N, C-alpha and C positions, 0 to 999 in steps of 0.2 A: 418069651415069644408073644407076638400080638395075637389077640383073639378078636375076631370080627363077628359082630352079631348081624342078624338079618337087617336090623334097623340101619346099621352103618353102611351095609352094601346098598340098601335102597337109597340112602342119602347120596352116596357116591354116584349111583346111576342117575339120580335126579340132576346132580351138578354136571355130569358129563352130557346128559341129554340137553340141558339148557345151553351148554357151551356149543354143542353141535348145531342146535337150532339157530343160535345167534350167528355162528360162522356161515351157515347156508344162507341166512337172510342177508347178511352183508355181501356175499357173493352176488346174490340176485340184485341187490341195490346198485352194486358197482357196474354190473352189466347194463342195467336200466339207465344209469347215469351216462354211460358211454354212448348208448343209443340216442338219448336225448341231446347230448352234445353234438353228435353227428347230424341229427335232424336240425338243430338250431343253426349250425354252420350252413347247411343246405338251404334253409329258409332265408338266411342272410344273403347268400349268393343270389337267390331268385329275386329277393327284394332289391338288391343293387342293380340287377339287370332290368327290372321293371322301372326303377327310377331313371335309369339311363334312357330307356325307351321313351318315357314320359318327357324327359328333357329334350330329346330329339324332336318329338312331336311338337312341343311348345316352340322350339326354334323354327320349325317349319311353318307353324301358324303365324309366328311373328314376321317371318319373311313374306308370307302371303299377304298379311295386313299391310306391310310396308309397300308392297307392289300395288295393292288396291288403292291405298292412300295416294301414292305417287300418280297413278292413272287419274284419280279424281282431280288432283291438283292441276295436272296438265289439261284435263278436259275443261275445268273451270276457267283456266287462263285463256283457252281458245274460244269458248262459247260466250254468247251474250248473256247478260243477266236474265235470270228466269223471271217471268211475270208472277205477281203474287197469286195465290190461289183464289178462286172465285168466291169461296165462302167468306173470305176476309172483307170483300167489297161487293155486297149484293147489289143487283141492279135496282135503281130507284123505281118506285111504282109509276106506271104510265098515267098521267092525269086524265087522259082522254077515256080511259077504260072505266073510270068511276062513274 
């Protein structure tokens, strides 16, 4: 028959305790991994919605710029050419005032 010493029982307790600790740690890591995966998918959905919103805004800005440019072109076709700014051609000095 087998005879167990206290030393053998302590070693067995140590091995069992390490196994239980490892198992509980793995369970915690699996739960944390599942939470992170769910959070990652949620963030990806929010990001895709945000990108779609930005694309819609950009398309709206593009349409607005097209309308503004079309209005400018129509206005330039109807109006006379603008005179040059006065700073480009300053008035000559009056010889009588010298």
